N, C-alpha and C positions, 0 to 999 in steps of 0.2 A: 489930299487928306486935310481936313480943317485943322487950323492951329488950336492948341489948348485955349480954352476960354480964360478970361481974367479970374473968374471964380475958381476954376480948376488950378491955375497957377498959385493963387493965394492959398487955397486949401492944401495943395500939395506941399508947399513950403511949411505950412503949419503942422501937417501930419508928420513930415520928416523930423522937424524939430521936437515934436512931442514924443515920438517913438524913440528917437536916439537919446533922449533924456531919461528914458525909463530903463530899468534892468530887464534882462531878457524875459524873465518869468512874468513881467507885468505888461508886456507889449500887446498881447492878445486882448486883454481888457481895455488897454489904451486905444486900440483900433476900434473896438466896439463902441466905446464912449464917443470917440471922434465922429463915427458914422451915425450915432444915435440908435444903436441896436441894443435892445434891452434883454430879450429872452429868445431862446431858440424856438422856432415854430414847430408845431406838430406836423409829422408827415401825413399826407392825405392818401386817399384810396387810389389816386392815379399814379402812385409810385409803383413801377413795374416789379414783378417778382424777379429777384436776382440783383436788384439795384440796392446800393447801400443807403440807409437813411441819411438825411442831411446832417453833416458836421462841418463846422468852419475849419478852414485850413490854417495851421499855425503861421503866425506872422514871420517867424524865422525861416520857415520853408519858403514863403513867398519872397522874402529878401534874397535867399539863396537862388531861387528861380530867376529873379531879376538879374542877379549878378552873373550866374553861370550861363544863362541863355542870352546874355547881353541885350536885354529888352530895352528898346529906346522909342522915341517919338514916332519913328517911321513904321513901327510894328503894329499889327492888329493882334491883340491878346485875346484868345478865346478860352473861357473857362467852361469845360464840359461837365455839367452838373453844378450849375452856378449858384443854386440856393438863393440867398438873399442878395447876391451880387457883391458880397464882401471882398472876395479875392480880385474880381475884375476891377472894382472901384479902387482898391488898393493899388493895383498895378498901373492904372491910369494916373493916379495921383503921384505915385512913386517914380514913374518912368516917363510919363507923357504918352504912353501907347494908347491907341484906340481900344476901348473896352467892349467886349461882346460876351454875353453869357448864353449858354444853352441849358435849359431847365425843363424837365418833363412835368413838374407839378405846378398846376395853375396857380395855386395859392402863393407859392414862392415866386413865381413870375410876377404876379401883381405886387407882392411885397417889395421885391427888388426894384421894380419900376418906381414905386412910391419913394423908396429911399433915394434913388437917383434924382427924382423930381424935386424932393425936398431940399437936396443939396445943390440943385441946378447943375448937375454933372451929366455929361453925355455917356449913356450906357444903353447899348442895344441888347435886348433880351429876347431870344427866340424860344418859343415854347414848343417842345417836341422831344421825341426820343432821339438822342444823338446817333443811334445806330441806323436811323432812317433818314438822316439829314445830310447826305453827302454833299449836295450843292451848297448848303448853308455853311458847312465847314470850310469851303473853299475861300472864304474871305480872310482866313487867319494866316499868320506867319509864326505865331507861338501859341502852343496849346497846353492847357493844364488839365491833368486828370488826378484829382485827389481821391483815388481808389473808388470811383463811382460805381463800377461794375466790373465783371470779369466774363469768362466763358465766351459764348457766341457773340454776345453784344460787344465785348471788347474787340473780338476778331473783326466784326463788321466795321467798327470805328477805325481800326488800324488799316483795314483795306481801303477805306475812303481817304485816309491820310496818306497812304502809300501812293494812291493815284495822284493826289495833289503834289506829293514830293517829286513826282516825275515831271512836273511842270516848273517847279521852283523850289528853292531850299526852304525847309521849315525846321522848327525846333519843338520838341515835346518835353514837358516837365511832368514828372509823376511823383506822388508822395504816397508812401505806404503800400505801393504795389508796383514793383519793378516790371517792366514790360518783358514779354517773352522774346527770345532771340529773333531779330528781324534783320535780314542782310542789308536793308536800306537805311538802317539806323546805326549810329555809333555814339556811345556814351561820352559826354564831354565834361561831366561834373566829377569832382574828386570822389574817391571810394568812400570816404567817411561822411559825405554830405548827407543832410537830412532829405534832400530832394535829389532825384535822379533826372538829369537833363540829357537829352539826346538830340543830335542834329542829323538831318537826312543826308545821305550820300547818293550820288548818281549810280546807276547800274554799270557794271563792268562793260567796257567797250566790246561790242560784238556779242554779248550774252543776252539771252532773252529775259524780259522782266519776270521776276518771280511772282508767285501767287502769295500775297501777304496774309491771306486768311489761312492758307495751308501752313505757312511758316509760323504764324502766331499760335497755331493749335498744336505744335509739336511739343 
């Protein structure tokens, strides 16, 4: 895994200093200004039915995710429904983790790539429906879902993550949408936290692997 660039280290230190100097209520605007994000884009016709329109994840939730999931430079942080790349870029600058975004809307994919290029930051953005991208999800060790979807689409994503968790440990961070009970996940964030963080656990010795789609639909 490549080491963070000089630009990333410099920007990361600047971001941390700027946000920590601001009161909590001003940190979202502070991050947007730092990244040069002016206005929220309009959602396009390629947003599938059942998916939530793009909304930026609160900075405090991202900070909690970084803390409770113990995100570090060895991690690959995957934001499912990455929009403008704001959360993925924040996590890269805040923790040194490799940043990957998955976004279904072409206009947001182009915009997030432009933001990363302008700042000379490494951000991989994959265009597509996360429910259909099982192989692409396999690069991650930490995943963020800021309530991007529910129902069958969420069940499909959880099934792909459950398959990945059978090969190595992963963590999942969710905001505004707790995950349905899954026997392969245990919550590790405090009850009062704004973000829910789960880590994967191995199947019980001698027991057959469960069907995560069935479990998530209960």
